[in-house]
C-alpha positions in Angstrom: 210.0 -102.6 -19.9 207.1 -102.2 -22.4 209.0 -99.5 -24.3 211.9 -101.8 -24.5 209.9 -104.8 -25.7 207.9 -102.5 -28.2 211.1 -101.7 -29.9 212.0 -105.3 -30.6 211.0 -107.0 -33.6 208.8 -110.2 -33.5 211.8 -112.5 -33.8 213.4 -110.9 -30.8 210.3 -111.6 -28.8 210.7 -115.2 -29.6 214.3 -115.1 -28.5 213.2 -113.2 -25.4 210.6 -115.7 -24.6 213.1 -118.7 -25.0 215.4 -116.9 -22.6 212.6 -116.6 -20.1 212.4 -120.3 -20.4 216.1 -120.9 -20.1 216.4 -118.5 -16.9 213.3 -119.5 -15.1 213.0 -123.3 -15.7 215.6 -126.0 -15.1 214.4 -128.1 -18.1 216.5 -131.0 -17.2 215.0 -131.2 -13.7 211.5 -131.3 -15.2 212.3 -134.1 -17.7 210.8 -137.1 -16.0 211.5 -139.7 -18.8 215.1 -138.6 -19.1 215.5 -138.6 -15.3 213.9 -142.3 -15.1 216.0 -143.7 -18.1 219.2 -144.6 -16.1 217.2 -146.4 -13.5 214.8 -148.4 -15.8 217.0 -151.4 -16.5 218.3 -152.0 -13.0 214.7 -153.0 -11.5 214.1 -155.2 -14.6 217.3 -157.1 -14.0 216.6 -157.3 -10.3 213.1 -158.7 -10.9 214.5 -161.2 -13.3 217.2 -162.4 -10.9 214.6 -162.6 -8.1 212.3 -164.7 -10.3 215.1 -167.0 -11.3 216.4 -167.5 -7.7 212.8 -168.4 -6.5 212.3 -170.7 -9.4 215.8 -172.3 -8.6 215.0 -172.8 -5.1 211.5 -174.3 -5.7 213.0 -176.6 -8.2 215.8 -177.6 -5.8 213.1 -178.4 -3.2 211.2 -180.6 -5.8 214.6 -182.4 -6.7 215.2 -183.0 -2.9 211.6 -184.5 -2.9 212.3 -186.8 -5.8 215.7 -187.9 -4.1 213.7 -188.6 -0.9 211.0 -190.6 -2.7 208.2 -188.1 -1.8 207.4 -187.4 -5.5 208.3 -189.1 -8.6 210.1 -187.4 -11.8 206.8 -187.0 -13.8 205.3 -185.0 -11.0 208.4 -182.9 -10.7 208.4 -182.3 -14.5 204.6 -181.2 -14.3 205.3 -179.0 -11.3 208.3 -177.3 -13.0 205.7 -175.5 -15.1 203.5 -174.6 -12.1 206.2 -173.2 -10.0 207.0 -170.6 -12.8 203.7 -168.7 -11.7 204.8 -167.8 -8.1 208.4 -167.3 -9.4 207.2 -164.7 -12.1 204.7 -163.1 -9.4 207.6 -162.5 -7.1 209.8 -161.2 -9.9 207.2 -158.7 -11.0 206.5 -157.7 -7.4 210.3 -156.9 -6.9 210.5 -155.0 -10.3 207.5 -153.0 -9.5 208.7 -152.3 -5.8 212.2 -151.0 -7.1 210.7 -149.1 -10.0 208.2 -147.3 -8.0 210.7 -146.4 -5.4 212.9 -144.7 -7.9 209.9 -143.1 -9.5 208.8 -141.8 -6.0 212.1 -140.1 -5.5 212.1 -138.3 -8.7 208.5 -137.1 -8.3 209.1 -135.8 -4.9 212.2 -133.8 -6.3 210.0 -132.5 -9.2 207.2 -131.5 -6.8 209.7 -129.6 -4.6 211.1 -127.9 -7.6 207.7 -127.1 -9.1 206.6 -125.6 -5.7 209.8 -123.3 -5.6 209.4 -122.0 -9.0 205.7 -121.4 -8.7 205.7 -120.0 -5.1 205.8 -116.3 -6.0 202.8 -115.6 -7.8 203.2 -118.4 -10.3 205.4 -118.9 -13.4 203.9 -121.0 -16.0 200.7 -119.1 -16.5 202.8 -116.1 -17.6 203.4 -118.0 -20.8 199.6 -118.3 -21.4 199.5 -116.2 -24.5 202.2 -118.5 -26.1 200.3 -121.5 -25.1 197.1 -120.3 -26.7 199.1 -119.6 -29.9 201.3 -122.7 -30.1 199.4 -125.3 -28.4 195.8 -124.3 -28.8 194.3 -127.9 -28.5 196.4 -129.1 -25.6 194.1 -129.3 -22.7 196.9 -130.5 -20.5 198.9 -127.3 -20.8 195.8 -125.2 -20.2 195.2 -127.2 -17.0 198.8 -126.4 -15.8 198.1 -122.8 -16.6 195.2 -122.8 -14.5 196.9 -124.5 -11.7 199.9 -122.1 -11.9 197.6 -119.1 -11.8 195.6 -120.3 -8.9 198.7 -121.5 -7.1 197.2 -125.0 -6.8 200.0 -127.2 -8.0 199.6 -129.7 -5.5 196.7 -131.6 -7.1 198.5 -131.6 -10.4 200.9 -134.4 -11.4 204.5 -133.2 -11.7 205.2 -135.4 -14.8 202.3 -133.5 -16.6 203.7 -130.0 -15.6 207.1 -131.0 -16.9 205.7 -132.4 -20.3 203.7 -129.2 -20.7 206.7 -126.9 -20.1 208.8 -129.0 -22.5 206.0 -129.1 -25.2 205.8 -125.3 -25.0 209.5 -124.9 -25.1 209.9 -127.1 -28.2 207.0 -125.5 -30.0 208.4 -122.1 -29.4 211.8 -123.2 -30.5 210.3 -125.1 -33.6 208.1 -122.2 -34.7 210.3 -121.2 -37.5 209.7 -117.9 -39.1 206.1 -117.9 -37.6 205.5 -114.3 -36.2 204.0 -113.8 -32.9 201.0 -111.5 -33.2 201.1 -108.1 -31.6 198.4 -108.9 -29.1 200.1 -112.1 -28.0 203.3 -110.2 -27.6 201.6 -107.5 -25.4 199.7 -110.1 -23.3 203.0 -111.9 -22.7 204.8 -108.7 -21.6 201.9 -107.7 -19.3 201.9 -111.1 -17.7 205.7 -110.9 -17.0 205.1 -107.3 -15.6 202.6 -108.3 -13.1 
């Protein structure tokens, strides 16, 4: 493989690295924000509806109290502002509950996928030379490389792993005519031969 890669030009090594990304990673499955986007509005709407229903029920109970003579109109008017607090709290609780439930499913799927692609000696650490070249100040990507090399992906957040993969992929794709130095190329090839 080394002789084959040595014969390739510097631009071909970029193309080869991008092909490795495309073959090894399902980038859509690692895109947390894109996967969460369709589900973001439903919990908000459900939370607002829950708050409105609770507010309506409490206001209806206050109206029944006015009709029965238990409270007067002035007290009900003052209480209408006070009952917004529990209504809003319940709406926020419903929103958080539904939002976190959807997020939990996506994170569990990402964890399973990351465990699958990292199981045989790790994968992301093999791109370490490119991370050092293209993302030198990205501590999160360096942390993901370390976790990938050590096989300890359980303690790392799947959203961070996905963001690091996407950042490196975008940096590689947007590097333009920037050449990859020969030592980076050799280190990259060595990592994939291991």
